[in-house]
N, C-alpha and C positions, 0 to 999 in steps of 0.2 A: 695802663700798659706797663709790663715789666719783663725783665729777662730772668730766666731761671735755667740752671744747668747743673748736671751731676758733677761730683768731685772728679770722676773719671774723665769727663770731658775737659774740665779745667786742666787736669794733668796732661791730657793729649795736646791741648793748645800750648801749654808751657813748653813741652818737648818739641812739638812740630814747628813752632814759631820762635823758639829760643827766648821765651819771655822770662823776665825777672821782675821782682817787686818794683812797682812804680810804673810799669808799662801800661799802655792803653790798647785795646783791640776794638775796632769799629766794625759793626755789621751794617752793610749798606745795600741798597737796591741797585741791581745792574740789569741791563737788557740782555735777554737770552739766558741760556744755561738750563740746568735741571733743578729738581727739588723745589718747585715753585708753588707759592701760595696763590699767585696770580699769573695766568698763562702769559708767556712771553717775557717774564722777568724772573730773576733768581736772586738769591742772597749771596753777597760777597763778603769777604773779611779782609781787614788790613790793619797793620799797626799804624796808628794815627793819633793825633791829639784832638780832643773834643773842642768844637767851636760853640755850637748851640745844641746842647743835649740834656734833656730832662729824663731820658730813659737810660739808667745806668745800673750796673751790678758790680760790686767788688768782691773778689774772692782770692785768697792767698796773695793779697797785695796788688792784684791786677784788676784794672777797671775795664769791663766790657760795656759797650754803649752803642746807642743808635742815635744819629743826629735827628733833630726835630723834623727836618725836611724829608726824611725817609720813613717816618712813622705811618704814612698813608698805606704803605705796603702791607701792614699788619692788621688793618681794618679794626683798630682798637682792641685787638686780641694780644695775649702775651706771647712772647717768643720762648719756646721750651726746647732746650737742647739736651738730648740724651746720647749715650754712646751706643752705636750699632755694633754689636759683638761680631756679627758675620762679616761686615765690611771693614771693621776696625777703624771707624771714623765717626765723627759727630753726625747726628741726625736731627733735622729741624722739624718741629711741629708747632701748631698754634694751640694755645690754651685759652680758657675763658678766664 
């Protein structure tokens, strides 16, 4: 499993979360919400420091990651994040 995202998404996160080089962004599972891979759950994001994470991606000095205890949500598929031009925000899909 891995994380991939377009340069435009990285730029969006940098601006929206006021990220700078050396920051960490965690993708985590939360109960409820929209844009779900599994009914009843959704993906949240937070600035946090990794504790146990083998799934990471670094771009522009920022590390995006998923803690090991949240990988079940992705069913061994990749997290792919593209920019939705109509909504002007990131869009999450699963890749093989």
